[in-house]
N, C-alpha and C positions, 0 to 999 in steps of 0.2 A: 538872267545872268547868274552864273555860278560864281561863288566867291569863297576864298579861304584866307582870312586875315587874322590878326590877333584879336580883333573885336568881333568878327563874325565869320562863321563857316556854314554855308548852306546855299540856298537859292533866293534870289530877289527878283520880283516881277513888278512891272509898272503898268497900270491902266491909266491912260490919259483920255479923258472924255472931252473931245473937241466940241461936240454939239449933242445935247441930250433932248429928248422929246419934252420932258418936263423935269424940274428939279426934284430931288428926293430929300425929304425931311424926316428926322426922327425926333420923338418926344421923350425927354427925360424929365419926369416930374412936370414942373411948370415951364421948363426950358425946351424950346423947339430949335433944332440945329439943322442947317442944310449940310448934307454930307456928299451930295453929288449935283453938279450943275455944269454948265458950259465951262470948259477950261480946267475943271477939277482933276486932280490926280490921286490915285491910290497906290501907294508903295507897299508891296506885300513882302514880308520876310519869312522864310521858312528855314529856321536854323536846324542844322544837323544835330541829331541825338538830343533834342530838347522836346519838351511837352507843351509847347505853346508856339503860336505863330502870331505875327503882328502886322496889322494893316494901319498905316498912317495915311490919313486923308488930308490933302492940301487943297485950298481954294484956288481960284484962278490967279491970285497974286502970289502963290507959293507959300502962303501962311497955313500953319497946321490948324485944322478944324477939330480933329479928334484923333486919338490913337486907340484902335480897337484890338484887344488881345484875346485871341481864342485859346482856350485851354484844350489840349488835345492829347490823345493817347500816343500819337506818333505823327511825325512829319515825313514826307517823302520828297526831299529837295532834289534828288537825282532824277525823279520822274519828269516827263515832259508832257504837259505842264506839271509843276510841283503841286502837291496836294497834302492834306492833313486829315486825320480822323478826329472829328470834333467830339469833345466831351461835355458839350452844352454850356458850361460856365464860361463867362466872358468878363473882361475888365475893360472899362472905358476910361481913358485918361484924357482929361481936358487940358488945353493949353495953359490954363491958370494953375495947374498942378492938382486940381481936384480929381478924385478917382472914384469910380462907381462899379460895384459888382453887379452883374446881370445874370438872369436866367437860372437862378437857383431853383425856381419852381419847375422849369423845364427839366432840370437835372433830376429832381425828385420824381417827376412824372415818368421819365425814361426808366428809372429804377422800378417803379410800380408796374410799368408795361413789360419789363423784362428786357428792354433794349440794351441796358448796361447793368452790371452787377453793383451791389452795395460797395464792394471793394473798389471798383472803378470810380464810383461817385466820391468815395473818401479820398482816393488818389487825386481826383480833379480838384477837390476843395483844398487839399494840401499844396498842390501845384499853384493854385490861385493865390494862396497865402504866401507862398515862396516868391512868386513874381511880384506881388504887392510889396513884400519886404525889400526886394531889389530896387523897385521904383522909389520907395521911401528913402533908401540909403544912397540914392543916386548911383547905383551899381548895375543897372539893367543895360547891358552893352548894346542891345538892339536899338535903344533910343539914342545912343551915342553914334552909331554908325549910319543911321538912316539918311541924314542930310548929305553925307558924302556919296552914299549909294544913289540917291536921287540925282545928284549932279552928274554922276558917272553914267547913269542910264540916259539922262537927257542929252549928254554930249555924244553918246553912242548913236542917238537918233539923227544927229546932224550930218 
């Protein structure tokens, strides 16, 4: 779905996993979280002219499991399907407000391999810091628009 509102301009997609072969778990330190199982939904936001995309993962009861923010060089929300160019760094936001930066080692390895430049890596780190500051100040508009977008996409399915 394409959207252009005061809170969000870009594309929003929804993956609704009716039945999965087996649940998918991720390990964060000593915490293991199920991010995909029967009835789970992933709402993906591809904001126009931004350098991040957001995937909010909901359990079968509609409760947020985690929010995964990809830092990217660009989004293509007008494409079908929408896509983004990943810059390796990610931020995971948990329902309790805790935040974790991921994949700095992958970013550094990509620079060593020549997949991205040192300038792109520096840009990615700056964007991750910027997004984190928006989250901390409760000013990250994608978090504010996602529940409305989910309801809208679910009502469109009916």
